[in-house]
N, C-alpha and C positions, 0 to 999 in steps of 0.2 A: 330214294330209294327207288329202285328201276325192278319190272318185274317183264318177265318174258310174255306176252298178250296169247301166241299162238299155242303155248302149250295149255293155258289155261282155260280158251275159249275152244281147245281140243276136246280136252277133257269134259268140260261142261256138254258139248253134245252129245259126246260119247255116252253121257251118263254117267259119270264115274264122280260128277258133284249133284249132290242129291238135289231135285228141287222137288221133295215131295212136304207134305204137310209139316212133317217134323224137323225137316230142314232148315236152316238158315234162311230160306225166302219166303218164310211160313211165318216169321214171326210177329208178334203183333207189334203192331207201330202206333199204337194208342192214336191213331185217327180216326176212331167213332165205331168200333167195332169188328169191321173184320179183321181175318186174320192175314195179314200179310207184312212184306218186307220192310225192315228200316233200315236205311233210308228208302221210299220207295221209287220203283224205276217204273215211270211211263212210257210206253209205247209210242214216240210222237209220228205221230201221223201212222201208227200201225209198225213197220220195220223200213221206215224211209231209207236206208243206208244198202237194203237190198232190193227192194221191192217200189214198184210205184206208189203212191201216195196213196193212203183212204180206200184200201181195197180190203174184203172180206179176207183174202190171202196174206196182206199184208199184217192189220193185226192180228191172224191166227199165228204167224208166225212170230209175231213179238210175244202171244203166248207160250209158245214151245220154247222160247230162248230165255222167259224166264220173269216177263214183263208180269208185274201187278194190276197195272191199269195200261186200257189202250184209249189214245185222244182220237178222236173224232171232231173234225170242226165241223160245222152246221151252216148250212146255205139253203136258203127254200127255192123248190121251183113254181115253174106259174101257178100249178094246182095247190098249192102250199102245203108240200112233202118236204120236211126235212131230210137233207142229203149230206153225205160226208165231201166234201170239195174244200182244198185249203182258201180258195177264194171265189166269189161271185163269178168271175170271169175264168172260163175253163180253157181257154186254149193251149195254156202250157200244159196242163195237166191230163188232158183229156187227146181222141184222137178227131175229135166235134172237126177239124178243118179240113178233112178228110172226106167227109162225107159230102158228097153236093147236093143232097137234099136241102141241107144247114145253109148254104153257103150264104144266102139273101139275109140270112140273123145276122150276119157279122156285121158290127156296128160298133160307134164311140157310146160311151157311158163314161159320169162322172161318177167313183165311187170315193167318197171320204173327200171329195176336193179333186181327185187328180181324175185326168181324162186317160181315160183306157180306149184300147181298142181290142175287140175281141168278139167273143161269145160268150153269154150271161146266163146265169142257169135261170133267171128267172124270166127268160123269155122260153124256155122248153117246160112243157111237163113232163111229170115222172113217167110214162110211157117211151117219152122220144129221148131220155137219159138214159134208159135202159137200153137204149140201142149205141150207145156210145163205151169207150172201153178208157183204161187209164192208160197213161203213160209215165215215165220218168223225166222229173223238170228238172234235174241236173244231169241232162245227158253228159257232161265232161269227164266225172267223177263215177258215176255210178251204172250198173246196168241195164243194158238196153232190149236184152232178151226176151222180157216180161213185159214188153208195148204190146198193148192191142188185145192179151189175154183177158184181163179181168173187170167185169162191171163196176159201175158204181154203184155203191151201195146204200140204202137209207140207215136211218137210225134205228128202225124197229129193227130192220136186217143185223145191225152192229149189237144192240142189246141181246136178241135171240142169241148171237154167236158167243156172245160174252157170259151168257148162261148156260149155255152150254157148254163148252170151254171148263168153265166152275166143276160140272158136275163130271167130266173126263178126267181131267186133272187133281180132283180134290183139293184145290185152292181155290180161295175166291178171286175172282179176277173182275176188276172196277171198269165204269165206264170214267173219263174226264172230260167231258164236252167245254166245247169252246163255241159261243156264240160271236159269229163272223159278222162284224159291224151292221151291229146290230140299230143304228140310227139310220142306215141305208135303208136296210129292208124294210123297218117303218114307212121312211119315207114311198117305199113302193105298195105299203099297205099287206105287206107279207110278214108279219113279224115274229120274231123265232119265238120267244119266249112261252106263250101260250102251249105251242104244240109241243114245245119241249117239256113240259111239265105235265102234259098229260100224256103223253109219251112212257114218263117216268113214273106215272101214276097206273098206269097199264100196266106194268111191268112190277110193280109193288116195291117201285125203288124211291118214291118222293118221302122219304123223310130222312132223318138227321143220320142214324147211323146205316145207311144205304152206302155200299159201296160205289159211290159217285160223288164227283166234282164237276162244277157248274164255273167254267174262267171267261172272262172280258178283258179285252182293254179301253174299255167303256165302264166307264161309273155307274151314269143314271141306271145301267136296266138292270144292275148289280142290286143297287139302292133299291129299284123296285122289285127284283127276284126276293130279296129279303123278305119284304112284307107278304110275299106270295107261299114261301118254301120252306122247309126248315133244312134242306140239301145244302152240304158244305159250300161255300163260293169263295173260288182264290180272284184277288184283283192282279191280273196281269201289268207287269210297267215296264217300258220299251224305251226305245232310243234309238238312233238312227244309228250311230258309229261312234269311234273312237277317234279321239284329238291323240296329238303325238305325245303331249304331254299326262295321258291318261285321264283326262276329264270327257265325258259323253256328249258328243253332237245332238242338239236337237233339231233338228231340220225337218220340215214338215215331210211328207204329213205324218212325221213320227214325232212329233215334239210333244203332244197331249192327246188325250181321249179325244174323238171327235167330236163326241157331243157338249166337250168343253167350247172346242172350235165353234160350235156352233150355238153357243148358249148365249151370248152377244154380255154376258156376265166380266167386268172386267176381273176381279177377283182372280176369277177361272182361265180368261185369257193371260194374264200374268204369268201364269204355272207354267210347268214344263210335268212331264211323267215325271221328271227326278223329285217333284215336291212327295210322291207316295214314300219315298226314302227316308223322308225327313221326319223328324218325331212328330208333328202335327200330323203329316200324311197319316204318318202309321197308327196314329189314335183315330183318325177319321177311320180308316181301313177296319180298326178293330170295331168299329159300333155296326159293321154290315157283313163283315165277310169273316172266313175261316182261316185265311191265311194273303199270301202273296205270292205271285208267281214273278221276278223280276230276273230281266235277261242276267246272265252269270256276271256281266263286268258290271252292273252295280254290286258285286260283293268282290271280285278278285279284277281289276283292270288290267291292260296290258300298256308298257309305253313304246315308243319308239326304240329303235337298239341299232346304234350306230355299227356295230360290230355285229349284227345279224343278218341272217341268210334264208333263202328259202321262199316258196309261194306263201303270199297273203298273212294269216299274222304266224308261221313260223320264224318270221322276222322281228318279230317282237319280243319283248321279255316282260314279264310279269309285276306289277305292283304290289305292292304288300296287300293282302288281306284287309275290308276294313270292317266295322261291326255292326254292318246291317244285321246280320241272319242275330245274335243276340239280343240287339234294339226290339226287334218284331217278336224274339222270343221270351220279352220282357211283358210283353202285351199280349202273352195267350197266343200270339199267330204261329201259324207254319209256314215255312219258308219251302218252298218250290222252285226252282232255276231251270232255265233251257239255254241254248239247246247243245247237247255234247255229242260230238261225231268224230270219227275214227280216222277222215282225212287228214295227213301232214299241213296243209294249207290251213286246215280250221284248230291248230292246235298251236297254242307261246312256242318259241323256241325253249323255252325251261322245261321243257314234260319231254325233251329228247326223242320226239316222233312217237311217243308210246302214251294212247289215250288214256291207258291205264290211270297213270299217274296225275292225269287230270281230275277222274274222279276219285283219288283218292285225296285229292289234297281237300277239294269239297265235303267229302264224308269226313274228314277230321277237322274241318269248320264246323260241322254239327247243322248240314241240312238236312233237311226234310224229305225231299225230293228231287230227281232229275228227269229232264226228259231227253230222251236217246234215241236218236237214230238208230242205234245198233245196240239193242237190248242184251245181246248177249255180252258187251263187252263191259254194261252199265253192271249185270250181274257179279260175272267174274270179277269184275273191281270190289263190288261188294263184299264176296266172299271174303277176296284177302284184306280189305278191312276188318270184317270179323276174327280174322286167323289175327291179327293185330293183338287183339284183343288179349289179355294172360289167360289162361287157362282157357281159351273158347275153342283151341284144337282138339281137346278132349269131347268137349261136346259133337263136333264135328266130325271126327271118325267114329266116336260111339266105344271107344276101345280101353277096356279094362276102369269102366266106370264105376265106384261103388253107390250104394242105394242113394247116400246124401247126395253125389256126384249128378247122379241121374236126375233127382228131384232138382236140384239147381241149373240144371241145363234143360227142363222142361219149363221152367221160371223162364230163362234167356230166348229160347225159341215159344 
């Protein structure tokens, strides 16, 4: 089924598709008390398709476009303050290289066993970080006119934004925080977990029903957090690439959680991230986490297509979906998958250059949440998915509803 995305998104931005608490985006998702859309739309790094990653402006735009959660990746400054950056190395995401006063701080560092050259957050105080500005890390695809305009936010500032926007919009806006490279930060004596929980406690959000998720690609820190907090935890599941036959490639450093790599334990060194998608792995995750966050290729992979054309994934075709969602659900685990993007090179050829079709496939498969660089597209596709359900159109428009139908719609919403 094909849809015209431009028309839908135009209507969304114009306000003719409701995002009010009574509308589809406010439906209770069963995720722990907060009234939000189902499936959840998570603003990946803010609105990474439009604005530089991890800025208050990017998070605010994601909220404006209908995201239920905003996702800060957390790293630590030299003086122990949590800020939002995708990686400890900020050479690609900030204008730090344009600051001559910091030129001497460029260096090599090992991050999860990989040698990197650049500027590392742990070498800067918060005051110094606040003199920097964000820039677009994917310049070949995305707008550059906002480079150098927006500051780097702290985790406390992001929480304050979510609370303020919740009041302004009448929707509960949640935080979906990732602990980035926790073993690396522990090696620097800058552990993330205590400061993360302290910030949530200060905000009144260190409890099970808070609009908060904590995610990590490592397992050890999630198991430790499970003993310290009832906040919902998500085990992220990575891989390096997709092989021609649709199987996943596990090449370092994307072969396994880094805490497994340095553990010295033969049973962990024998595993890849793919172990989390096995029945035994899911059983283990269910003992400490609320859900899993697998790369979307764990659910729908792609295959080399001899007849394919176009850039990147556009030249590949879809493999049949597997049963990972069903097996996770059977164990009480939610499944949030990533990352959805609009660019042609990010879409398998079967989607016809239309990102809405990718969302619809995953929504129909029963996914519980999606991380999106383009929250408006994810929300528009969610509207369409719900309109596919028999009778929902009357709830959506509110036209000629009987009293019984109004009650039914209130339950639906």
